[in-house]
N, C-alpha and C positions, 0 to 999 in steps of 0.2 A: 499804582496809583491807585486808590481807597477813597473814591470820593462819597460823600453823604451829603443831608440836607437837598438830595436832587431825588428827582420819581421813582430809581432803583438803585440804592447804593447797592456798592458791592465790592472786589478787590477786580482789577482791571488791568491788563497789559496791552500798549499799546507799542506802535509803530514810534520813531520821533516824526514821524511828518502826520501822525494823528488817527492812522488806522487800526481800527481794532482786531490783536491778534484773541483776546479771551476776554471774556467777561465770565464770572465766578460767581456774578448773581445770581440768589438763588429762590429769587419772588419777596423772599419776606424784606416789609417796609419797616420793621420793628427793630429788627437786629442788624449791626455794625460791622463793620470791615476793617483795621486796622492796619497799618506799618508792613501790608505787603512787600516781600525783598526776598531775592532770590538765598539762600541759604545751604550750605555744604551740611547734609546731614549722609552718615554710614559712608563718606566717600562720594560723593554724587550731585548732584545742583539739583535740588528740591524749590519748592515755592513754600512761604512760612508767612500768616499770617494771625491776625487776636479777629476771632468772633464772639461777639455778643453783645450785650445790653448799655448804653448809656445813660449814668447818672448824671445827672446834672456836669460835671469839671471832671469823672473816672467813669469807669464800667465794671462791668463784673462780665466773666462771660470764659476762653478757654484760645487755646495756640494752639493751630493747626497747623501742623508739617503733610504736603501730598507733593507727589515726584512729578518726574516728568511726563508721567502720563494723565496728571492729573488727578491719582486714586488718592485716599488717605492713607497717611503712614503715618504718622504720631500724633499723639493728642496732648498735650502737655498742661498742669493744674498745677495748681498752686498746693502746699503742703503742710502738716503742724495744723492743722487744723484752722488754718485760717480760712476769713472769705475770698470767693473766686476771684480770680486773675483779673486785672485791668491790662486795658487799653496798652500804656504810656512806652512801655518795652518789652517787647521783644527779641532777643539777638543768641542766636546760639555757636555754642563755645568747641573747637576742637570736631565737630561733629557729633558729641555726644555728652551735652550739657549747652542747657538753656537760662537765660537770664531773661528775667519778666517780673514787674511788681505791682502787689497786692496796694489797695486802699482799703486798711484796717481801720472802722471805729474803736474806740477804746473807752471809757470812762476816766477822766482826770477831775481833778480841782481846778474849777474856773473861776472859784471865788474872788480873785483879785482881778479877773475878766465881768465883775458884774451880776456873775450867774452865781445865786447864792441860795436859790431855794430847792437844788437840787445839785446830786452829781453834776458834772458837764460833762462834753463828749468830744470829742479832740481826734483828727482822723492821723493816723499813726500812715506814713512813707518807707514803704516795707519793700525791700528786692527780698529774692530765693534764688539762690542756684541749684536748677535741678537735675540729677540725673534722667536725660531724657528716658530712655528704655523702662527704669524699675521707678520714678516715680521721685526719688530718694533724695531730702532737700539736702544739699549738700553744704551752704553758709546762706546763712538770711541776717539781715541787719533791719531795725527800723530806725524812723527820723527821731522820736522820740525817747531813747536813751542814747539820743547824743547829740539832738539839736534843739534849743530851748526853745519855748514860744516866745522869750524876746525877740529873735531873729528875722521875726516874721517881715513885711512889709503891709498886709492884710488886714485889715482891723475887723474882728468878730463880727459877723454878718452885715458885714459889706454888701453880699448880694447871694443868692442863694448857691454859685459856685462855691463861697470858700465855706460858707453856711452859719449857722446861729449857736448853735454850740448846745441848742437844747435836749437834743435826741440822736439814735444811733446813725439813722436816717438825712438828720442834718448836723452832724459832724465839724467842726471846726477845722477846716483842709491850711493849715497853718503854713504847710512844707509844699507841696504837692508836686512829689516826687515826678520827672520826665524822661530822664532818662537811667541807662546803666552801662557803662564800659567796664571792660577789665583789660587791666595790662601784663603784661608777658611777665610781669614778676608778681603776677597774682593778686595787686592792688585795688580796689574800683574804683571808679570815679560817675560821681553822682550828681545828676544836673536839679536842683528844686527851683521853680515857676515864682513860688508866694515868699521864696527868701531873697531872689536874686542871689545867689549860692551856688556856684560848683566843688564838691567834696571831694577829696582824694580818701577812702577808706579803708584801713588797714584789711586785711585779706587773712590775717590771724587772729586780732581780736576783733575787730568793727569798731575802731576806734577811728576817730576824725586827724589824720596826719597835716594835708596842712586843708585851705579855703581860701577858692578865688571867687573874688566879688561878695555882696551880700552887707550887712552891718561891720562885722567884725574880719575882712581879707586879711592871709594872712602878709599878703605883698601889695606892694606898692603902682597900682595901674599905670603904666608912665603917659600912655596916650593915648586912651579907650575907656572904655567904659562899656556895662552892658543892665539890663532890666530885662526881666521876666521871659531869662532863655529857653529852648531848648536842646535837647541834644548835642551833648558835649561826649565827643572821643578823645580819645588817647593816639596819640602818633609818636612820640617817641616821650620814653618815661628813664631818665636814673637820678642820682646822688646832684648830677649837679645842676639838667637843663628838666623840663618837660611841656613838649608843642601838644595842644588840644586843638581840636575844630569845636565850634559852636554856630548853634544858629542864636543871634539878640535881635528877639524882639523890638526891645526898646520902648515897649508900653505892654497896658494892661490895658488899658482906657482909664485908670484912677493914675497912674504915677508912669510919668512920660521918661525918659531920659536920653530921646534921640526922635529924629522924625523922622526917621526910617530906620527899617528892620536892615537887618546884613548877615550874610555870612560870615563868621570869621576864622583866621590862622590866627594862634595866642602860643610865643612863646615864653618861658616863666625862668625866669635865673633865682636856681635856689641859694645861689651864693649870697645874693646881692638883693634877694627876696621882693626881685625887682618882675613885672610882668609887660608885654608888648606886643604889640597890637602888630603881625607881622604881613599881614593882607586882610581886606576888607573886599567884601562881593556884595555891588548894590544892584536891584532891579533894573533894566533899562530906564532910563529918565521917564517919566518925571521920580521915579524911585515910588517903593511900596513898605507903607506899615503895616504888620500883619500884626494884631494883636493877642491870639493867642495860635497854639502848634508850628510848625515848621521844622525844619534837618538841613542840614550843612553834609552833604556825602562828598570823599576826596575819591574821586575815580583811579583808576589803577596811571592812567595816562597821565597826573597830575592837573587834569582838570578839573573842577569843584562843579558838581550838580548841588541845584536847592530847591525846595521842596518851601512854597511862598505860604501855607497853612492855612489860615482862614481866609485868605486869599487863594481864591483857586488859581494860581499860576507856579508856572516851572520854568527855571533857566539853566542856562549850564555856561560854566566862565571858564578861563583857560586861567591857568597859575597867578599873571599877573592879573589879573580881574575882570581883563574884555568879557564883556557877555559874546559869545557866539548861537547863544539859541533861548528861542523864549518860546512858551506859549498859553494859553488862557483857556480854562473847559469855557463853554460858549453860555454855562447856565451861573450867571454871578451870584448866586444865592448859596450856591453849593462851595464847600469846603475840603480840606483833604489833610489830614496831620500828618504824614509823612509820603515824599513821593522818591522816587530811585533810578536808575538806569542800569540794566546791566546787561551784558547778552545772556540769551535763553532762548534754548533748542527745549522745543517737544514735541512728541509726536502721543494724541491723544491715546488713549484706549475705544476711548467710543468711536464711532466710524462716523465718516460724513453726516452729516444732514442734507437732504431733499424731499422735493419736489416737486411738479411737474403739473401744468393744469391745459387743457385743450379745449375749446369750444368746439361741436362734433365736427369729427370728422375738419377740424379747423387744422390752424398751425400750432406749433405746442411749447409753450415756455416751458423752462428749465431755469430753477434755482438751487445752489451749490454754495453748504459754508460748513468748515471745519472750526468748530469750537476751540481753539489755544494751541492750532497747529503751526509751527514755523517752519517748514521745510519743503512745502510745493511750493510750484512755480505755476502750473496751471492744472485744469479740468480735462481731461476727455467724457463726453454725456456719449450714451451709448443708447438705441432705442430699436424697439419694434414695428414693424407696422403692419398693418391690415392684412399684407399680402403673407407676413413668411412671419415666426415667432423666433426669428435668431436676430441674436442685435448684432448692428451696425454700429460702429462709429460714427457719429455725425459729428460732429466740432470737437479742434482739440481750442480750449477759448483760455487765455491768459488769466492770470486771477487778477479780479478786481477790487480787492479790496477784502473786508472782510466776507459779503456777498461775493457770488458772479450768477449772472444772467445770462441766457441765453433764450433764441428763439429760434426754430427748426423751420424754414416752413411748410411742411407734411406731418401728420396727424401719425403719433405713437403709442399703439396701446400699452407698454411696457418701458421703461426707462430705467438707468444707474447714471453714477457718477462715481469718473475714479480721480482719482489725486496722486497727480503724475509729479516727481521732481527734476529740476534740471537738467538731473541727467536723462531724462525719458524714462528712468525706472519705474513699476509701481506702487505706491506706497501703501495707498488704502482705499475698495468698493466702499459706497455707500449701498443702504440696501436697494434693492428692486421694488419700484414703484407703479401702482397701477396709477398712469394718469385718469386726473381725474376732470 
């Protein structure tokens, strides 16, 4: 997860019982991190995330890939002269290419909307598919070329996020692209919050093949509706049927279509042009309504993991919708754009952190932690005495969480800690420190 609106925003990895494994926070309170998840790059698991500055409802920044030693492997940026990358999407395809969004202000005739004294500004919802190593743009699509302004549900100037259309910094965000996915057939799935529409985009010419939801839905939605949605993903797509998942916010604080938000699995029948809700995933009672952000992740075992966006909660559900896990960040003002559950194994290149303190010739307290390490189970603490400069094993202490503490009854002049695996093998030592 990558929570923000709290003391120290950053990308974080936790165990399911809330123990911190890795903090990628760099101390900045002005830059934000979004969309932290495990991605396969170059044939192995990496961590991918967006890092940059948020501007109202979008961001400017860069897409970062780090390996399982937490070393930077690649930084991906928008191409073809567009503004910096946006936070709303980061998906690695086949370990070689990346999909991401760009919020591109463009001059546009808005005289029909009351802006007649000057050329207006509209935000083009753009996505690019880029080769990670070369930076070459392989495909680009923009909403203004395909989706008219009349499709929006958000009036010009309704709030600062939507924009007043008077300048490039306050461009009317009529579309608000917030997810992109790609099918095995080479077409794209785009979600737009401000049109409440999900669009299948041709990978050949960028044309809209079909639209689900919004003002001009291709399909009759038989037993459900959604609005202001996020995170639309393909799960099956052929000539007769499409199965997709999405996070239905159900509200944007102005237009409300549901009392609660939910994750959804939807099936589209292209022969009858009918969309049917297969499963809805609701937060444990009394339910939650998230007016922005959120995601629905289908896990490999069929369970579904949901990040509740503007409400800093996370839940896991079985395929039939039953909740089996629920957690909430303790800071009620924090938010988290997306949350994910993955297997993640890492051995940091940096050694463990270690410090030791003692009163003069008194008991010595040790503190050890190893930011990001997943495979050690206990610590061996070593120290010297005033009578000998030889290190001796003082104690074997099981991992107590992110930080492990041990106090020796004796004074030790020098000390270090050793991270040890479950089979007893040594993984890495800390630096030797002089006890302060």
